[in-house]
N, C-alpha and C positions, 0 to 999 in steps of 0.2 A: 485486398484484404491476407493478413500476416498467415504465412503458413509457418506451424509449429512441429518440431522435433522433439526428441529427448534423447537419444543413444549421439554416444559417442561413434560409436560402429556403426557402419550403412552406407551408402553411394554417396559420391558427390551432391551436395545442398546446391552447389552455385557452379556450374561448370563453367559456365564463363567468365568466371570470378566475381570476388566482391569486396566491399568494403564495410569491415565488421568493428563491432563498439563490443567491449566486456565490461561486464560490471554485473553488482548485485542488483542494483536500482529497484531498492526498495521505496516508494513512494512518488516515485518519479518524477523528484523536483526541477527545481529551473536547471540545479547543473547538469545533473541527466537530463532535460528536454534539451538542453543546448547542445551535449555529445551526441546527442541523437539525429538532431536537425544539421550539425554537421558530415557527420556519415551518410546522411539521405544528401544531403549537396553535393556532397564529393563523388558519391554512387552517384549520383545523375549526369555529373561532368565527367564524368570518366565511361560511363558506359555499362556500369556493373551492379551486381545486386547490393542492394542494401540490407545489412545481419545486425541483429541483435546476439550477443551469447550470455545467459542467464544462468542463475544457480538455484534450485531448489530441495530442500530447505537451502535457509538463506545461509552462509558459510559460519556467520556470527554466533546464528542460533545452532547448529549442527557442533561446533564446538564449546558452547554456554554448557554447565550445569543448571543455570536458573533458565526458568521462561524468559524469552529475549522478546519484549513488545517488537510489532513490525506495522509500515505505513499503510500496506497496501494485501490487498490478497492477490493471489496468483492470477484469479481473473480480472483484479483492476490493472495489474500489473500488465498482462497480457493485453488488453483493451488500449491502455497506453501505449502499449508498441505500436498497435495497428493505428490509432491516431496520429502516430510520430512519423509512419510514412515507412515501415521498416517490412520491407519484402519478405524475411524468413528469421524465426528468434529460434534459436538452438537454446531450451530450456533444461541443461544437464543435470542430473540426479546428483546431488552432493552428498559424496557418501564414504566409506572408507577404500571402496574401488579408486575412486577419484583423488581423493584427499592424500594416496600413495603413488601415484604419478607423477615422475618424475617432471619439472615443468620442460624439460626439452621435448618428451614424449609429446606435452600436451599443444605443442607450439605444431609438431608435424601432424598428430592425429587430427588435431581436432582444426584449427586453422590454414595447414596445409591440405592434408588428403579431403577433409570434410568439407571445409568452405573456399579451399580454392583461394585464399585471402591473399589480395593485394596492397589493402591499406588498413592495419587494424590500429584501434582510436582507444585511449584508455586514461585515464587520472593519473596523474603523477604518482602517487604513492603505493599506485597498484599493483599488486603482490600476485602469484599462483603457483600450481605445483606446490610438490611436495614440502613439508616445511617454510611454506612461501618462499623456498627458492628463486622462482623466477622473479623479474622487476623489469621494468623499461630496457634497461641496458641489455637483459637478455633479450629481452623481443628486436630489441636495434641488430645486435650481432645476428642471430639466428636471420631474420630476415633479409640482411644483406647476401646471407649464402641461399636463400630460399625464395627468394625473387620477391619480397612484401615489402610497404614500408610501416614502420612503428612511429605513430602519432601520439602525442600527450595534447591533453584537450588542457588550456588554463582553466581554472578554479574560477567560479562564478562568483563574486563580491558581492554583498547586501549589506548597506549600512558597514562597510568597510571590512566585514567578516566575513569569510566562505561560508557560501552554503553549502548544507549539509545534512545527510539524515538524524545525525545525530543533533545538531543544534535543532529541528524540526521536533525529535521527539521530547527534547526537553520544554521546548514552550509549548506542546501541545499538554503535556503532564502537569505544568503550573496552571494552564487552563488559560492560556494569551492563545485563543485563536487566531484574532487579528492582526498577532506577531509572527503567529506560523504562515498564514495565507499567503504572503509575500514571496515568503521562502517557496512554498508549494507551486506558487503560480495560479491558486486558486483556494478554493475554502476546503478546510478540511470534512473527510467525508468518509463513512464507512456504510457499504451496503450491501444487498445479501436479499434472501428471499423470505419470505414471510411464511411461519413456520406456526403449530398450532403450540399453545401455552397450556397452562392450567386452568385455566379461565378466572384467578383470582382477581386480576386488575377490572373484571366485567364486573366480578360480585361488589364490590370497591366503589363503582362508579366513577373509575379510569379505568375502559377497555385497551388493552394496547396489541400492537401488532411485534409481535416478537422476531427477534433474528440472533438463531443461535452460531457464533461465533466459532464452537468448536475449538481447536487445536491453536486457532487463530488467538493470540496476546495482543489485545488493544493495547496503545499509547496513553489513554484515558482511562477513567475511574471514576464513577460518580454522579449526578446529577444534572441535567442540561438541556437549557432553552434550545431548538432545535427546530431546522425548518426540513422538509421532505418532500421528495419527489417519488411517485409514485410511476412506474411502466419506465418510458424514455422520457418524462419531463423533468422541467429542470425544479430546484430544492424551494418550492415556494411555499408550500403548508405546514404553518405553524404547529409545533408542538412540545411538548414535555416529555426527557426519555431518561432512563436509567440504566444504566452500564454497569454490570456486578455483578455478584455470589447470592443475591438476595438474603443477608443475613438476619432477616426477620421473621423469612418463612421458605420455607424448603429449600436450605442453602443449596446452591448449583455447582456441581466440580469448575466447571466453567465457564467463563464469563458469557452473560449474556444482555442483549440490546434489544430494550422494551420501549418502546413507542405510542404515547398518547396523544394523536392528531385531535387539536380542538376541533369543536363543531364537526365533523365528521359522522357521516354514516353511509355504512357499506361493507363487504367481504374483502379484504385483503389477500385473504390466503391464497399461499401459491404465486402472488406476483412478487416481483423484484422491487424495492426498496430502498432509494438512498437517502440517506441521514445526513447533512450536513450540521455540525455542531459549531451552534453562535457563543453560547458564554455557559462558563462551568457555576454552576447556583452552591453545589456543595457538595462534600463528599457522602458515601454509602453509608449507612450507620444502623444500627441495628436496636431497634425501638420494641419496648415493654407491652407489645400486643399490637393487635389489629386497629383497635380505635387510635390508636396514637398514631399508629403509621398513616391512617387515613388522613388524621389531621394533619402530619406534615405534607400530604401526596395535596391537598389543598392549598397551605400554603408554598408549594413548590409550581402550582400550576400559576398559580395568581403573579409570582413573580417572573417567570416564563412568559406572561403574555405580556408583562412589563419591560421586560427586556427585549421582547421581539416588536414594541409598539403596537400591542392591543388593549383594551379596555381589561384590564384585571377584574372588576368588577364583575363580569361576564363567567369568570371563573365558579362564581357563587349562584350561579344557576341550575 
């Protein structure tokens, strides 16, 4: 089980020494997975603790004046660290205090004092510290003085191009889920706890399970054919989903994921649900009243059933 800490200050988290990976790790794609696997293997070989250092909010979101889509929630990221065998996660609060810290102080306070680092692994374009003043060269120089090695993880390539979170986000935004899955090493999934809505879907004949994304900005918007996993189960239950702001009825300020599970009966409130996005059916749009919206929902259901290999005629039942 991965232990979680949030603060720079505090006792040493790895008194016996550690091998450390540093990065944002949004989405935990195959490049991230390769980096964490290398850290785990090196830690095992050296008898040290495998540690990952990351940041929340994501640095690019902190500096952006516009909402920035992210591939994974904090919870999903932590579960990924645990699955990768990280013994310790230090998720630093990315705030003004951290951004004003000189890179040299970050090395001394975080890598040396807090983690007793023996090896630190980063990507070749890694930058850190005040005004991004720290880089691999600084890590190598300070490592020689302070007793650790700085190691650069080679990029993971797929179809001749580097696997990156930016590339994954672009594919997902275009509805290219089959293209994004090999980069992620898995299908794209959004998970969360089912919460109460306004019951409008039930009134229209399409009861939905709702996941409120709150401040998380998803990389996709629209209407989708999906497969759903309930609890700890795999994503196997077919459905149709809407992810957006509900422009036809009581527009919501933050994105809402609404999922209609085909041929399902039962109470999902309070349960965790994972939604695998299979295909984009259309963009979200505003309709001229509930009748027009309901007609389109029937068309969406037929199309989703067809995409998922079901009998589309059942959507009329």
